[in-house]
C-alpha positions in Angstrom: 41.4 -0.6 -38.3 37.6 -3.0 -38.4 38.4 -5.8 -40.4 35.1 -7.6 -41.9 36.3 -10.4 -39.3 35.9 -8.2 -36.3 32.0 -7.2 -38.3 31.1 -11.2 -38.1 32.7 -11.5 -34.7 30.3 -8.5 -33.4 27.2 -10.0 -35.4 28.3 -13.9 -33.7 28.4 -12.3 -30.4 25.4 -9.9 -30.8 23.4 -13.5 -31.9 24.9 -15.6 -28.8 24.1 -12.5 -26.7 20.2 -12.8 -28.2 20.2 -16.7 -27.3 21.1 -16.5 -24.0 18.8 -13.6 -23.0 15.9 -15.7 -24.9 16.9 -19.0 -22.7 16.8 -16.9 -19.9 13.1 -15.1 -20.9 11.3 -18.6 -21.9 13.1 -20.1 -18.7 11.9 -17.3 -16.8 8.3 -16.8 -18.0 7.7 -20.4 -18.5 6.7 -20.4 -21.9 8.3 -21.6 -25.2 9.3 -19.8 -28.3 6.2 -19.3 -30.1 4.4 -18.1 -26.8 7.2 -15.4 -26.4 7.1 -14.4 -29.9 3.3 -13.6 -29.7 3.9 -12.0 -26.2 6.3 -9.7 -27.7 4.3 -9.4 -31.0 1.5 -8.0 -28.6 3.4 -5.8 -26.5 4.5 -3.8 -29.8 1.3 -3.7 -31.2 -0.1 -2.4 -27.7 -0.4 1.2 -29.7 -1.6 0.0 -32.8 -4.9 0.7 -33.6 -5.3 -2.8 -35.2 -6.3 -5.3 -33.3 -4.8 -8.4 -32.5 -7.0 -11.3 -33.8 -6.2 -14.9 -34.0 -6.2 -15.6 -37.3 -3.1 -12.4 -37.5 -1.7 -14.5 -34.7 -1.7 -17.7 -36.9 -0.4 -16.2 -40.1 2.5 -14.4 -38.0 3.6 -17.9 -36.6 2.6 -19.8 -39.9 0.7 -22.6 -37.7 -3.0 -23.9 -37.6 -6.2 -22.3 -36.2 -6.4 -25.0 -33.8 -2.5 -24.4 -32.7 -3.3 -21.1 -32.7 -6.2 -21.4 -30.1 -3.9 -24.1 -28.0 -1.0 -21.1 -28.0 -3.8 -18.5 -27.0 -5.5 -21.1 -24.2 -1.8 -21.2 -22.8 -1.6 -17.9 -22.7 -4.9 -16.8 -21.3 -4.6 -19.8 -18.7 -1.1 -18.4 -17.4 -2.9 -15.1 -17.4 -0.3 -13.2 -19.8 -3.3 -12.4 -22.6 -7.1 -11.5 -22.6 -9.6 -12.3 -25.1 -11.2 -9.9 -25.4 -14.5 -9.1 -28.1 -14.0 -7.8 -31.3 -15.1 -4.2 -31.8 -17.8 -4.3 -34.1 -18.1 -7.8 -34.2 -19.1 -10.1 -31.4 -18.5 -13.4 -33.1 -14.8 -12.9 -33.1 -12.3 -11.9 -30.2 -9.0 -9.7 -30.0 -6.5 -10.8 -27.9 -4.4 -9.0 -25.5 -1.9 -8.4 -23.5 -2.3 -8.7 -19.3 1.5 -7.7 -18.7 2.0 -4.7 -16.6 4.1 -1.5 -17.7 6.6 -2.2 -14.1 6.2 -6.3 -14.8 9.5 -8.2 -15.0 8.0 -10.1 -18.0 7.5 -6.9 -19.8 12.1 -6.4 -19.4 12.9 -9.9 -20.0 10.1 -9.6 -23.1 12.0 -6.6 -24.7 15.7 -7.0 -23.8 16.8 -6.7 -27.2 14.5 -4.4 -28.2 15.4 -1.6 -25.3 19.5 -2.9 -26.3 19.1 -1.8 -29.5 17.1 1.5 -28.7 19.6 2.4 -26.3 22.3 1.7 -28.5 20.9 3.5 -31.6 20.0 6.6 -29.3 24.1 7.3 -29.2 24.4 7.5 -32.7 24.0 10.0 -35.3 21.1 10.2 -37.9 23.7 9.2 -40.5 25.6 6.6 -38.4 21.8 4.8 -37.6 21.1 5.2 -41.3 24.2 2.6 -42.0 23.5 0.3 -39.3 20.0 -0.1 -40.1 21.2 -0.3 -43.7 23.9 -3.1 -43.0 21.1 -5.0 -40.5 18.4 -5.0 -43.6 21.4 -6.6 -46.3 22.8 -9.0 -43.7 18.8 -10.0 -43.0 18.0 -10.4 -47.1 21.2 -12.0 -47.9 20.5 -14.7 -45.2 16.7 -15.2 -46.3 18.6 -15.9 -49.6 20.8 -18.1 -48.6 18.8 -19.9 -46.5 15.5 -20.2 -49.1 18.7 -21.4 -51.9 20.3 -23.8 -49.7 16.9 -25.2 -48.3 15.4 -28.7 -50.1 12.5 -28.2 -52.4 11.6 -31.2 -53.9 11.9 -35.0 -52.8 14.9 -35.3 -55.2 17.2 -33.3 -52.7 15.9 -35.2 -49.8 18.8 -38.2 -49.1 17.2 -41.2 -49.5 
């Protein structure tokens, strides 16, 4: 019989394997965490018709436009992304990944996604629904706990 502790251990193992694969990806690609997050976001959005703008990236990361420009400059200089004119507005730009379909970088950036998709494909529809609902509930609870525990005022800071 699977206990709640078994589920907690499995979640911890998943978290640790994710952290290990993230370290490998960051080191192998020579990028930082925000850089990798942007690259994953761009790869996930390749099929989307909505263009990825610097403003969209800044909002996603919660960083300034200056920091976003520096990040895009780094990724462009390294050959990971390109800037192209925004359709119908030559004053704006769109950011696109330049990572080839068979590139090892693409594989490194998508380890978690491909691992989850592979495991999910072995489940039945009802099992996938249960797993998805469970993971959504864990994420909601974690966000709620984090929000409740994070300092909100000067009063909660140590003197």
